N, C-alpha and C positions, 0 to 999 in steps of 0.2 A: 161612798157616802159624800155628801156635800154640805158644808156648813158655811153660811155667810152672814155678814154683819153690815147693816147699812144704817148710818146715823142720819136722821132726818130732823132738821132744825125748823121748828114751827115759825110761823109769821108773827106770832106774838111774844116771842121769846126775847128777853132783853136783860142786860146786866146793869145792876145798880149797886155801886160801892162794892164791886168784887163778887156779889151774890146774884146768881141766875134766878130770874123770876119769870113765870109764864102764867098767864091767866088762861086756864083751860075749860073753865065751867061754860056749858053752852056752845063749846066749839066741836066741829067735826074732827074725825081722826086725821083728816087731810091737813089740818090746820095746826096740830100740836106736835111739839118735839117727841121723838121716839127713837128707840133702838129696835131695829126690825131684824130678828135672827130668823134665818131660814135654814131648816134641817130637812135634807130629802134623802131617801134611800129606798131600795127595794126590800130590805131586810127589817123586819119588825124588831128583832132583838137589838140590832144596832141602833135603830131609832130610839128605843127605849132607854139604852145606856146613854146616848148623847143627851137626850132631854134630862135624864136623871142627873147627869154630871153638871149640866148647866144649872139646874136648880139647887144642887148642893153648893155650887160656888156662888151663885148670884141670888139665890132664892126665887121663889115662884114670882111671876109677874103679878102686879096689883091692879091692872085695869081691866075693864070689862072687854077691851078689845084683844085680849091676850092670845086668842086663837084665830083671830081674823085671818081669813084666806086659807085656812086648813081644810082639808076634806074631812068628812064626818068622822071616818075612823081614826085619823090622826088627832082630831080634836078630842075624842073620847079618851084615847091613850094619854095625851097631854093633861087633861083635867084629872085623871086618875093619879098620874104621876105627881101632879102639883099638890093633890091632897095627900097622897102617901108621903112625900118627902117634905112637905112644908105647911100642911094643914090649910090649903088654899080654899077648898070648898066648905 
């Protein structure tokens, strides 16, 4: 299994008075800040447990881009786990 995290800082992100602000309305995913978590494995059970553990610790993602880049089977598994663990759907 492989799990990686990539922090992407959007071009519209700025700090004002110690608070981070970012205007994301109308912006493409390539332009906004995000944490990209990649989970890959050949074992479905391990994949499910990894996603379940991430959701239990950090909650399900709240953006429409949450499963971008996933294959269809992985996307279906994640959406089901998001709903099961956090009521995402």
